[in-house]
VOVEXPA-403020 format. One record per residue: residue in three letters; x, y, z of N, C-alpha, C, O in turn. Coordinates in steps of 0.1 Angstrom, whole numbers, padded with zeros to 4 digits, always signed. Layout:
ALAXYZXYZXYZXYZ
...
This chain:
MET+0047-0131-0511+0053-0120-0503+0047-0106-0508+0043-0098-0500
ALA+0046-0104-0521+0041-0092-0526+0026-0090-0522+0022-0079-0519
GLU+0019-0101-0522+0005-0100-0518+0004-0096-0503-0005-0088-0499
ALA+0013-0102-0495+0013-0098-0480+0016-0084-0478+0010-0077-0470
THR+0026-0079-0486+0030-0065-0485+0018-0056-0489+0016-0045-0483
THR+0011-0060-0499-0001-0052-0504-0011-0051-0493-0018-0041-0491
GLN-0014-0063-0487-0024-0063-0476-0020-0054-0464-0029-0048-0459
VAL-0007-0054-0461-0002-0046-0450-0004-0031-0453-0009-0023-0445
ALA-0001-0027-0466-0002-0014-0470-0017-0009-0470-0020+0002-0466
ALA-0026-0019-0474-0040-0016-0474-0045-0014-0460-0054-0005-0457
SER-0040-0022-0451-0044-0021-0437-0040-0008-0431-0047-0001-0423
GLU-0027-0003-0434-0023+0010-0429-0031+0021-0435-0034+0031-0428
ARG-0035+0020-0448-0043+0031-0454-0057+0031-0447-0063+0042-0445
GLN-0062+0019-0443-0075+0018-0436-0074+0025-0423-0083+0032-0418
GLY-0063+0023-0416-0061+0029-0402-0060+0044-0403-0064+0050-0394
ARG-0054+0049-0414-0053+0063-0415-0065+0070-0422-0066+0082-0422
ARG-0075+0062-0426-0087+0067-0433-0094+0077-0424-0096+0074-0412
PHE-0099+0088-0429-0107+0097-0422-0120+0091-0417-0127+0085-0425
ASP-0122+0092-0404-0135+0087-0398-0143+0098-0393-0140+0104-0383
VAL-0154+0101-0400-0163+0112-0396-0169+0110-0382-0172+0120-0375
ARG-0170+0097-0378-0176+0095-0365-0167+0100-0353-0172+0105-0343
VAL-0154+0099-0355-0145+0104-0345-0146+0120-0344-0146+0125-0333
VAL-0147+0126-0356-0149+0141-0356-0162+0145-0348-0162+0154-0340
LEU-0173+0138-0352-0185+0141-0346-0185+0138-0330-0191+0145-0323
ALA-0178+0127-0326-0178+0124-0312-0170+0135-0305-0174+0139-0294
PHE-0159+0139-0310-0151+0150-0304-0159+0163-0303-0158+0170-0293
LEU-0166+0166-0314-0175+0178-0314-0185+0177-0303-0188+0187-0296
ALA-0190+0165-0300-0200+0163-0290-0194+0166-0276-0200+0174-0269
ILE-0183+0161-0273-0177+0163-0259-0171+0177-0258-0170+0182-0247
TYR-0166+0183-0269-0161+0196-0269-0172+0206-0268-0172+0215-0259
VAL-0182+0206-0277-0192+0216-0278-0204+0214-0269-0208+0223-0262
LEU-0209+0202-0270-0221+0199-0262-0219+0200-0247-0226+0207-0240
TRP-0208+0194-0242-0205+0196-0228-0201+0210-0225-0205+0215-0214
GLY-0195+0217-0234-0192+0231-0231-0204+0240-0230-0205+0249-0222
THR-0215+0237-0238-0227+0245-0237-0236+0241-0226-0245+0249-0222
THR-0234+0230-0219-0243+0226-0208-0242+0236-0196-0252+0237-0189
PHE-0231+0243-0194-0230+0252-0183-0240+0263-0184-0246+0267-0175
LEU-0242+0268-0197-0252+0279-0199-0266+0273-0197-0275+0279-0192
ALA-0268+0261-0202-0281+0254-0201-0285+0252-0186-0296+0254-0182
ILE-0275+0249-0178-0278+0247-0164-0282+0260-0158-0292+0261-0150
ARG-0275+0271-0161-0278+0284-0156-0292+0289-0160-0299+0295-0152
ILE-0296+0286-0172-0310+0289-0176-0320+0281-0169-0330+0286-0164
ALA-0317+0268-0167-0327+0259-0160-0329+0263-0146-0340+0263-0141
VAL-0318+0266-0138-0320+0268-0124-0325+0282-0120-0327+0285-0109
ARG-0327+0290-0130-0334+0303-0128-0348+0300-0123-0354+0308-0116
GLU-0354+0289-0128-0368+0286-0124-0370+0273-0118-0380+0271-0110
VAL-0362+0263-0121-0363+0250-0115-0354+0248-0104-0342+0252-0105
PRO-0358+0243-0092-0349+0241-0081-0337+0233-0085-0339+0223-0092
PRO-0325+0236-0080-0313+0230-0086-0312+0215-0083-0308+0208-0093
LEU-0315+0210-0071-0313+0196-0069-0323+0188-0077-0320+0177-0082
PHE-0335+0194-0078-0346+0187-0086-0342+0187-0101-0344+0177-0108
ALA-0336+0198-0106-0332+0199-0120-0320+0189-0123-0321+0182-0133
ALA-0310+0189-0114-0299+0179-0115-0304+0165-0115-0299+0157-0123
GLY-0313+0162-0105-0317+0148-0103-0326+0144-0115-0324+0132-0120
SER-0334+0152-0121-0342+0149-0132-0333+0146-0144-0335+0136-0152
ARG-0323+0154-0146-0314+0152-0157-0307+0139-0156-0307+0131-0166
MET-0301+0136-0145-0293+0124-0143-0302+0111-0143-0298+0101-0149
LEU-0313+0111-0137-0322+0100-0136-0327+0096-0150-0327+0084-0154
LEU-0332+0106-0157-0337+0103-0170-0327+0098-0180-0328+0088-0187
ALA-0315+0105-0180-0305+0102-0189-0299+0088-0186-0296+0080-0195
GLY-0297+0085-0173-0292+0073-0169-0301+0061-0172-0297+0050-0176
ALA-0314+0063-0170-0324+0053-0173-0324+0050-0188-0325+0038-0192
VAL-0323+0060-0196-0323+0057-0211-0311+0050-0215-0312+0040-0222
LEU-0299+0054-0210-0286+0048-0214-0286+0033-0208-0282+0024-0216
PHE-0289+0031-0196-0289+0018-0190-0299+0009-0197-0296-0003-0200
GLY-0311+0014-0199-0322+0006-0205-0318+0002-0220-0320-0009-0224
TRP-0312+0011-0227-0308+0008-0240-0297-0003-0241-0298-0012-0249
MET-0287-0002-0232-0277-0012-0231-0283-0026-0227-0278-0036-0232
ARG-0292-0026-0218-0299-0039-0214-0306-0045-0226-0306-0057-0228
LEU-0313-0036-0233-0320-0041-0245-0311-0047-0256-0315-0056-0263
ARG-0299-0042-0256-0289-0047-0265-0282-0059-0260-0273-0065-0267
GLY-0285-0064-0248-0280-0076-0243-0269-0075-0233-0262-0085-0229
ALA-0267-0063-0228-0256-0061-0218-0260-0069-0205-0272-0070-0202
VAL-0250-0073-0198-0252-0082-0186-0256-0073-0174-0251-0062-0172
GLN-0266-0078-0167-0271-0071-0155-0259-0070-0144-0253-0081-0142
PRO-0257-0059-0138-0247-0058-0127-0250-0068-0116-0261-0070-0112
THR-0239-0073-0110-0241-0082-0098-0243-0073-0086-0243-0061-0086
LYS-0247-0080-0074-0249-0072-0062-0237-0064-0058-0238-0053-0053
ALA-0225-0071-0059-0212-0064-0055-0210-0052-0064-0206-0041-0060
GLN-0213-0053-0077-0212-0042-0087-0221-0031-0084-0218-0019-0085
TRP-0234-0035-0080-0244-0024-0076-0239-0016-0064-0241-0004-0064
ARG-0232-0023-0055-0227-0015-0043-0216-0005-0047-0216+0006-0043
SER-0208-0010-0056-0197-0001-0062-0204+0010-0070-0199+0022-0068
LEU-0214+0007-0078-0220+0017-0086-0227+0028-0077-0228+0039-0080
ALA-0232+0023-0065-0239+0033-0056-0229+0043-0051-0232+0055-0050
ILE-0217+0038-0047-0207+0048-0043-0202+0057-0054-0201+0069-0052
ILE-0200+0052-0066-0196+0060-0077-0207+0070-0081-0204+0082-0083
GLY-0219+0065-0081-0230+0074-0084-0232+0085-0075-0235+0097-0079
VAL-0231+0083-0062-0232+0093-0052-0221+0104-0053-0223+0116-0053
LEU-0209+0099-0055-0197+0108-0056-0197+0116-0069-0195+0128-0068
MET-0199+0109-0080-0197+0116-0093-0210+0124-0098-0208+0133-0106
PHE-0221+0120-0092-0233+0127-0097-0241+0134-0086-0246+0145-0089
PHE-0242+0129-0074-0248+0136-0064-0239+0147-0058-0243+0159-0058
VAL-0227+0143-0054-0218+0153-0048-0213+0163-0057-0211+0175-0054
ASP-0212+0159-0070-0207+0169-0080-0218+0178-0085-0217+0190-0085
TYR-0228+0172-0091-0238+0180-0098-0248+0188-0089-0253+0198-0093
GLY-0250+0183-0077-0258+0190-0068-0253+0204-0065-0260+0214-0067
PRO-0240+0205-0060-0234+0218-0058-0233+0227-0070-0234+0239-0070
LEU-0230+0220-0082-0228+0227-0094-0241+0234-0098-0241+0246-0102
PHE-0252+0227-0098-0265+0233-0102-0269+0244-0092-0274+0255-0097
TRP-0266+0242-0079-0270+0252-0070-0261+0265-0072-0266+0276-0072
ALA-0248+0263-0074-0239+0274-0075-0242+0282-0088-0239+0294-0088
GLU-0247+0276-0098-0249+0284-0110-0261+0293-0109-0264+0300-0119
LYS-0268+0293-0098-0278+0303-0095-0271+0317-0092-0277+0327-0094
TYR-0258+0316-0089-0251+0328-0084-0238+0331-0092-0233+0342-0092
VAL-0233+0321-0099-0220+0322-0106-0222+0321-0121-0229+0313-0125
PRO-0216+0330-0129-0217+0330-0143-0213+0316-0149-0204+0309-0143
SER-0219+0312-0159-0217+0298-0165-0202+0296-0169-0197+0286-0167
GLY-0196+0307-0175-0182+0306-0179-0173+0303-0167-0164+0295-0168
ILE-0175+0310-0156-0167+0309-0144-0169+0295-0139-0159+0288-0134
ALA-0181+0290-0138-0184+0276-0134-0177+0266-0142-0171+0256-0136
ALA-0176+0268-0155-0169+0259-0164-0154+0259-0161-0148+0248-0161
VAL-0148+0270-0159-0134+0271-0156-0131+0264-0143-0121+0257-0142
LEU-0139+0266-0132-0137+0260-0120-0138+0244-0121-0131+0237-0115
ALA-0148+0240-0129-0150+0226-0131-0139+0220-0139-0137+0207-0139
ALA-0131+0228-0146-0120+0223-0154-0108+0219-0145-0098+0214-0151
THR-0109+0220-0132-0099+0216-0123-0099+0201-0121-0091+0195-0113
VAL-0108+0194-0128-0109+0179-0127-0095+0172-0128-0091+0165-0119
PRO-0087+0175-0139-0074+0168-0140-0065+0172-0128-0057+0163-0124
LEU-0065+0184-0123-0057+0188-0112-0060+0180-0100-0051+0174-0093
MET-0073+0179-0096-0076+0172-0084-0074+0157-0086-0071+0150-0076
THR-0077+0152-0097-0075+0137-0100-0060+0133-0098-0057+0124-0091
ILE-0051+0141-0103-0037+0139-0101-0033+0140-0087-0026+0132-0081
ALA-0039+0150-0080-0036+0152-0066-0040+0139-0057-0033+0135-0049
PHE-0053+0135-0060-0057+0123-0053-0048+0111-0056-0045+0103-0047
GLU-0045+0109-0069-0037+0097-0073-0023+0097-0067-0018+0087-0064
MET-0017+0110-0066-0004+0111-0062-0002+0111-0047+0007+0104-0041
PHE-0011+0118-0040-0009+0120-0025-0017+0111-0016-0014+0109-0005
ILE-0029+0106-0021-0038+0098-0013-0037+0083-0016-0035+0075-0008
PHE-0039+0080-0029-0040+0066-0033-0027+0061-0039-0025+0049-0041
ARG-0017+0069-0040-0003+0065-0045-0004+0057-0058+0003+0048-0060
LEU-0013+0062-0067-0014+0055-0080-0005+0062-0090-0002+0057-0101
GLN+0000+0074-0087+0010+0081-0096+0023+0083-0088+0023+0087-0077
PRO+0034+0081-0095+0047+0084-0089+0049+0099-0086+0044+0107-0094
PHE+0055+0103-0076+0057+0117-0073+0067+0123-0083+0078+0118-0085
ARG+0062+0133-0090+0070+0140-0099+0068+0155-0097+0057+0160-0097
TRP+0079+0162-0096+0079+0177-0094+0072+0184-0105+0065+0194-0103
SER+0073+0179-0118+0067+0186-0129+0051+0185-0127+0045+0195-0131
LEU+0046+0174-0123+0031+0173-0120+0027+0182-0108+0017+0188-0109
VAL+0035+0182-0098+0032+0190-0086+0032+0205-0090+0023+0212-0086
GLY+0041+0209-0098+0042+0223-0103+0030+0226-0111+0024+0237-0110
ALA+0025+0217-0120+0014+0219-0128+0001+0221-0120-0007+0229-0122
VAL+0000+0212-0109-0012+0213-0100-0012+0226-0093-0022+0232-0092
LEU+0000+0230-0088+0000+0243-0080-0003+0254-0089-0009+0264-0085
LEU+0001+0254-0102-0002+0264-0111-0017+0265-0113-0022+0276-0114
GLY-0023+0254-0114-0038+0254-0116-0045+0260-0104-0054+0268-0106
PHE-0041+0257-0092-0047+0262-0080-0044+0277-0078-0052+0284-0072
CYS-0033+0281-0083-0030+0296-0084-0040+0303-0093-0045+0314-0090
GLY-0043+0296-0104-0054+0302-0113-0067+0303-0106-0074+0313-0107
VAL-0071+0293-0098-0083+0294-0090-0082+0305-0080-0092+0313-0079
GLY-0071+0307-0074-0069+0318-0065-0071+0332-0072-0077+0341-0066
VAL-0065+0333-0084-0067+0346-0091-0081+0348-0094-0086+0359-0094
LEU-0089+0338-0098-0103+0339-0101-0111+0345-0089-0120+0353-0091
LEU-0107+0340-0077-0115+0344-0065-0110+0357-0059-0115+0361-0049
LEU-0099+0363-0064-0095+0376-0059-0106+0386-0061-0113+0386-0070
PRO-0107+0396-0051-0116+0407-0053-0114+0414-0066-0103+0418-0070
ASP-0125+0417-0073-0125+0423-0086-0136+0433-0087-0148+0429-0086
PRO-0133+0446-0088-0144+0456-0089-0153+0455-0100-0165+0460-0100
HIS-0149+0447-0111-0158+0446-0122-0167+0433-0122-0176+0432-0129
GLN-0163+0424-0113-0171+0411-0112-0169+0405-0098-0159+0399-0096
GLN-0178+0407-0089-0177+0402-0076-0183+0387-0076-0195+0385-0077
LEU-0174+0377-0075-0179+0364-0074-0181+0359-0060-0173+0361-0051
PRO-0193+0354-0057-0196+0349-0044-0187+0337-0040-0186+0328-0048
LEU-0181+0337-0029-0171+0327-0025-0177+0314-0023-0172+0304-0028
LEU-0189+0313-0015-0194+0300-0012-0198+0292-0024-0195+0280-0025
PRO-0206+0297-0034-0209+0290-0046-0196+0285-0053-0196+0274-0059
CYS-0186+0293-0054-0174+0289-0061-0167+0277-0053-0162+0267-0059
VAL-0167+0278-0040-0162+0267-0032-0170+0254-0034-0165+0243-0034
ALA-0183+0256-0035-0192+0245-0037-0189+0238-0050-0189+0225-0051
ILE-0186+0245-0061-0182+0239-0074-0169+0231-0072-0168+0220-0077
LEU-0160+0236-0065-0147+0229-0063-0149+0217-0054-0143+0206-0057
VAL-0157+0217-0044-0160+0206-0036-0167+0195-0044-0164+0183-0043
GLY-0177+0199-0052-0183+0189-0061-0174+0183-0071-0174+0171-0074
THR-0165+0191-0076-0155+0186-0086-0146+0176-0079-0142+0166-0085
ALA-0142+0178-0066-0134+0169-0058-0142+0155-0057-0136+0145-0057
GLY-0155+0156-0055-0163+0144-0055-0162+0136-0068-0161+0124-0067
TRP-0163+0143-0079-0162+0136-0092-0149+0129-0093-0148+0118-0098
CYS-0138+0137-0089-0124+0131-0090-0123+0119-0081-0116+0109-0085
MET-0128+0120-0069-0127+0108-0060-0134+0096-0066-0129+0085-0065
GLY-0146+0098-0072-0153+0088-0078-0146+0082-0090-0146+0070-0092
THR-0139+0090-0098-0131+0086-0109-0120+0077-0105-0118+0066-0111
VAL-0113+0081-0094-0101+0073-0089-0106+0060-0084-0100+0049-0086
LEU-0117+0060-0076-0122+0048-0069-0127+0038-0080-0127+0026-0078
SER-0133+0044-0091-0138+0035-0101-0128+0025-0107-0131+0015-0112
ARG-0115+0029-0106-0104+0020-0111-0101+0009-0101-0094+0000-0104
LYS-0106+0011-0088-0103+0001-0078-0115-0008-0075-0113-0019-0070
PHE-0127-0004-0079-0139-0012-0076-0142-0022-0087-0137-0021-0098
GLU-0150-0032-0083-0155-0041-0092-0168-0035-0099-0178-0033-0093
LEU-0167-0033-0112-0177-0026-0120-0180-0034-0132-0172-0043-0136
PRO-0192-0032-0138-0195-0039-0151-0185-0037-0162-0179-0026-0162
LYS-0183-0046-0170-0173-0045-0181-0177-0034-0191-0168-0027-0196
SER-0190-0032-0193-0195-0022-0202-0194-0008-0195-0200-0006-0185
ARG-0187+0001-0202-0186+0015-0196-0200+0021-0197-0204+0029-0188
ALA-0207+0018-0207-0221+0025-0209-0230+0020-0198-0238+0028-0192
VAL-0230+0007-0194-0238+0002-0183-0234+0009-0170-0243+0013-0163
THR-0221+0010-0168-0216+0016-0156-0221+0031-0155-0226+0035-0145
SER-0219+0038-0166-0223+0052-0166-0238+0054-0164-0242+0062-0156
GLY-0246+0046-0171-0261+0047-0170-0265+0043-0156-0274+0051-0150
ALA-0260+0033-0150-0264+0029-0136-0260+0039-0126-0268+0042-0117
ALA-0248+0044-0127-0243+0054-0118-0251+0067-0119-0254+0073-0109
MET-0255+0071-0131-0263+0083-0133-0277+0081-0127-0282+0090-0120
MET-0283+0069-0129-0296+0067-0123-0295+0068-0107-0304+0074-0101
ILE-0285+0062-0101-0284+0062-0087-0281+0077-0082-0288+0081-0072
GLY-0272+0084-0089-0270+0097-0085-0282+0106-0087-0285+0115-0078
GLY-0289+0104-0098-0301+0112-0100-0312+0109-0090-0319+0118-0085
ALA-0314+0096-0086-0324+0093-0076-0320+0099-0062-0329+0104-0055
ALA-0307+0099-0059-0303+0105-0046-0305+0120-0046-0310+0126-0036
LEU-0303+0127-0058-0306+0141-0059-0321+0144-0057-0324+0154-0050
LEU-0329+0136-0063-0344+0138-0062-0348+0136-0048-0357+0143-0043
LEU-0343+0126-0041-0346+0123-0027-0342+0135-0018-0348+0138-0008
ALA-0330+0141-0021-0325+0152-0013-0333+0165-0015-0333+0174-0007
SER-0339+0166-0027-0346+0179-0030-0356+0183-0020-0355+0195-0015
PRO-0365+0175-0015-0375+0179-0004-0368+0182+0009-0372+0191+0016
ALA-0357+0175+0012-0349+0178+0024-0344+0192+0024-0342+0198+0035
PHE-0341+0198+0013-0336+0211+0012-0347+0221+0009-0345+0232+0004
HIS-0359+0217+0011-0371+0225+0010-0373+0231-0004-0377+0242-0006
GLU-0370+0223-0014-0373+0226-0027-0387+0223-0031-0393+0213-0027
HIS-0394+0232-0038-0408+0230-0042-0409+0232-0057-0412+0243-0061
PRO-0407+0222-0065-0408+0223-0080-0422+0228-0084-0432+0224-0078
SER-0422+0236-0094-0435+0241-0099-0437+0235-0113-0428+0234-0121
LEU-0450+0233-0116-0453+0229-0130-0453+0240-0140-0454+0239-0152
HIS-0454+0252-0134-0455+0264-0142-0441+0271-0144-0437+0280-0137
VAL-0434+0266-0154-0421+0271-0157-0421+0275-0172-0429+0271-0180
SER-0411+0284-0176-0411+0289-0189-0406+0278-0199-0401+0268-0195
ARG-0409+0281-0212-0405+0272-0222-0389+0271-0222-0384+0260-0225
SER-0382+0282-0220-0368+0282-0220-0362+0272-0210-0352+0265-0212
ALA-0368+0272-0198-0363+0263-0187-0366+0248-0191-0357+0240-0189
VAL-0377+0246-0197-0380+0232-0201-0371+0227-0212-0366+0216-0212
LEU-0368+0236-0222-0359+0233-0233-0345+0231-0227-0338+0223-0232
ALA-0341+0239-0217-0328+0238-0212-0326+0224-0205-0316+0217-0207
LEU-0336+0220-0197-0336+0207-0191-0336+0195-0202-0328+0186-0200
ALA-0344+0197-0212-0344+0187-0222-0331+0186-0229-0326+0175-0233
TYR-0324+0197-0232-0311+0198-0238-0301+0191-0229-0292+0183-0234
LEU-0301+0193-0216-0292+0187-0207-0293+0172-0207-0283+0164-0206
VAL-0306+0167-0207-0308+0152-0207-0303+0146-0220-0296+0136-0220
THR-0308+0152-0232-0305+0145-0245-0291+0148-0249-0283+0139-0252
CYS-0287+0161-0251-0274+0164-0256-0263+0163-0246-0252+0158-0249
GLY-0265+0169-0234-0255+0169-0224-0251+0156-0218-0240+0153-0216
SER-0261+0147-0216-0259+0135-0210-0259+0123-0219-0249+0116-0220
ILE-0270+0121-0226-0271+0109-0235-0261+0109-0247-0253+0100-0248
LEU-0262+0120-0255-0253+0121-0267-0239+0123-0263-0230+0115-0268
ALA-0236+0133-0255-0222+0136-0252-0215+0125-0244-0203+0121-0247
PHE-0222+0119-0235-0216+0109-0226-0214+0096-0235-0204+0089-0233
THR-0223+0093-0243-0222+0081-0252-0209+0083-0261-0202+0074-0263
ALA-0208+0095-0267-0196+0099-0275-0183+0097-0267-0173+0092-0272
TYR-0184+0101-0254-0172+0101-0246-0168+0086-0244-0156+0082-0245
VAL-0178+0078-0240-0175+0063-0238-0170+0057-0251-0161+0049-0251
TRP-0176+0060-0262-0172+0055-0275-0158+0058-0278-0150+0050-0283
LEU-0154+0071-0276-0140+0075-0279-0130+0068-0269-0119+0065-0274
LEU-0134+0066-0257-0124+0060-0247-0121+0046-0252-0110+0040-0249
GLY-0130+0039-0259-0128+0026-0264-0119+0025-0277-0116+0014-0281
ARG-0116+0037-0282-0109+0037-0295-0096+0045-0296-0089+0044-0306
MET-0093+0052-0285-0080+0060-0286-0076+0063-0272-0083+0061-0262
PRO-0063+0068-0270-0058+0071-0257-0066+0080-0249-0072+0090-0254
ALA-0068+0077-0236-0076+0086-0227-0070+0100-0227-0078+0109-0224
SER-0057+0102-0229-0051+0115-0228-0057+0124-0239-0058+0136-0237
LYS-0060+0118-0251-0066+0126-0262-0080+0129-0259-0084+0141-0261
VAL-0087+0120-0254-0102+0122-0251-0103+0132-0240-0112+0140-0240
ALA-0094+0132-0230-0095+0141-0219-0092+0156-0223-0093+0165-0214
SER-0089+0158-0235-0086+0172-0240-0099+0181-0239-0098+0193-0240
TYR-0111+0174-0237-0123+0182-0235-0122+0191-0223-0128+0202-0223
ALA-0113+0188-0213-0112+0196-0201-0107+0210-0203-0110+0219-0195
TYR-0099+0212-0214-0095+0226-0216-0102+0232-0229-0099+0243-0232
VAL-0111+0225-0235-0119+0231-0245-0133+0235-0240-0138+0246-0244
ASN-0139+0227-0231-0152+0231-0225-0152+0245-0219-0162+0252-0222
PRO-0142+0249-0211-0143+0263-0205-0143+0274-0216-0150+0284-0215
ILE-0135+0271-0227-0135+0282-0237-0148+0283-0244-0153+0294-0246
VAL-0155+0272-0247-0168+0272-0253-0178+0279-0243-0186+0287-0247
ALA-0177+0275-0230-0187+0280-0221-0185+0295-0219-0195+0303-0218
VAL-0172+0300-0218-0170+0314-0216-0175+0322-0228-0181+0332-0227
ALA-0171+0317-0240-0175+0324-0252-0191+0324-0254-0196+0335-0257
LEU-0197+0313-0251-0212+0313-0252-0218+0322-0242-0228+0329-0245
GLY-0213+0322-0229-0219+0331-0219-0217+0345-0223-0226+0353-0220
TYR-0206+0349-0229-0204+0363-0233-0213+0367-0244-0219+0378-0244
PHE-0213+0359-0255-0220+0363-0267-0235+0361-0266-0243+0368-0272
ALA-0239+0351-0258-0254+0347-0258-0261+0355-0247-0272+0360-0250
VAL-0255+0356-0235-0263+0363-0225-0255+0375-0218-0259+0380-0208
GLY-0244+0378-0224-0236+0390-0220-0229+0389-0206-0227+0399-0199
GLU-0225+0377-0203-0217+0375-0191-0204+0382-0192-0197+0382-0203
ALA-0199+0388-0181-0187+0397-0182-0175+0388-0183-0174+0377-0177
ILE-0165+0393-0190-0152+0387-0191-0142+0398-0186-0140+0408-0192
THR-0136+0396-0174-0127+0405-0168-0112+0401-0169-0110+0389-0173
ALA-0103+0410-0166-0089+0406-0166-0086+0395-0156-0078+0386-0159
HIS-0093+0395-0145-0091+0384-0135-0095+0371-0140-0089+0361-0139
SER-0107+0371-0147-0112+0358-0152-0104+0353-0163-0102+0341-0164
ILE-0098+0362-0172-0089+0357-0182-0076+0352-0177-0072+0341-0181
ALA-0070+0359-0167-0058+0354-0161-0060+0341-0154-0052+0332-0155
GLY-0070+0340-0146-0073+0328-0138-0075+0316-0147-0070+0305-0145
ALA-0084+0318-0158-0087+0308-0167-0074+0303-0175-0072+0291-0177
ALA-0066+0313-0178-0054+0309-0186-0045+0300-0177-0039+0291-0182
LEU-0043+0304-0165-0034+0296-0156-0040+0282-0154-0033+0272-0155
ILE-0053+0281-0152-0059+0267-0150-0058+0259-0163-0055+0247-0162
LEU-0060+0265-0175-0060+0258-0187-0046+0253-0191-0044+0242-0196
VAL-0036+0262-0188-0022+0258-0190-0019+0246-0181-0012+0237-0185
SER-0023+0247-0169-0021+0236-0159-0027+0223-0164-0020+0213-0164
VAL-0039+0224-0169-0046+0212-0174-0039+0206-0186-0037+0194-0187
PHE-0034+0215-0195-0027+0210-0206-0014+0203-0202-0011+0192-0207
LEU-0007+0208-0193+0006+0202-0188+0003+0189-0181+0011+0179-0183
ILE-0008+0188-0174-0011+0175-0167-0015+0165-0177-0010+0153-0176
LEU-0024+0168-0186-0028+0158-0196-0017+0154-0205-0017+0143-0211
ARG-0007+0163-0207+0004+0159-0215+0014+0150-0208+0020+0141-0214
LYS+0016+0153-0195+0027+0146-0188+0022+0136-0178+0029+0127-0173
GLY+0009+0137-0174+0004+0130-0163+0001+0115-0165+0001+0107-0156
ARG-0002+0111-0178-0006+0097-0180+0001+0092-0193+0004+0099-0202
LYS+0003+0079-0192+0008+0072-0204-0004+0068-0212-0015+0066-0207
PRO-0003+0068-0226-0014+0064-0234-0020+0050-0230-0012+0041-0226
VAL-0033+0049-0230-0039+0036-0227-0039+0027-0239-0043+0031-0250
THR-0034+0015-0237-0033+0006-0248-0043-0005-0246-0046-0009-0235
ALA-0048-0011-0257-0059-0021-0256-0052-0035-0253-0059-0045-0251
């Protein structure tokens, strides 16, 4: 009996042991994803937006998918490829195409705050369209609070005139990401999250590259070093490293904890935009961001039960 008690105590100490991998993984999704908004803005100054987004997703997806196949992951079936095509178009073509285009006109910090509406739209889709969430006034109130924050951001401001169409484009793209996220729970997909992510990124990236000529984009080989480095950063740090960390964390702790990146990324993006390139921070942007982030916090706290293995 004493030996069994000792083993249980040792197991508990093992479970509480500090794991540096968890810290590094959270830093990746907090900081690396937060910095990608500025990297996108730097890249699209010289590289056509759809071509830039497509290059990022196709390269990152191919590396992730190829790596998992080399490690013995099972090839998706035909039915799974059909599901992956829908997910890839919604989550990477519909989302990242408008985001990259909009960041030609919208400060990176504002783009990050608008993109932080992911939990708001996801809850709205789950509650009102797919009926995956029970109707709760507390969640409805949190969603409305978040969209009030969006409204405050878009109010006329003499210190920072935000173009309406690019801001709406970011919100439409975010809705595509959320729709893909919700549908991914209903579709037949590979068991490996990494395989799913890599394949969906490849499909979305290929669609973006195919759409690039249709929108009369003409990529040039003569771009600055900063644009090339920004694209390389988006592929390696923004997609491969951060997304791998995200998938790794989802397999080890409740999704509600991992989703906390949604209210950390905008803070990182706004701070980096301000200190690195002098993007303006106005009273409107602070108030709007505060309402959105409080809304996201309330949704992530109340909207989901912890995921158990």
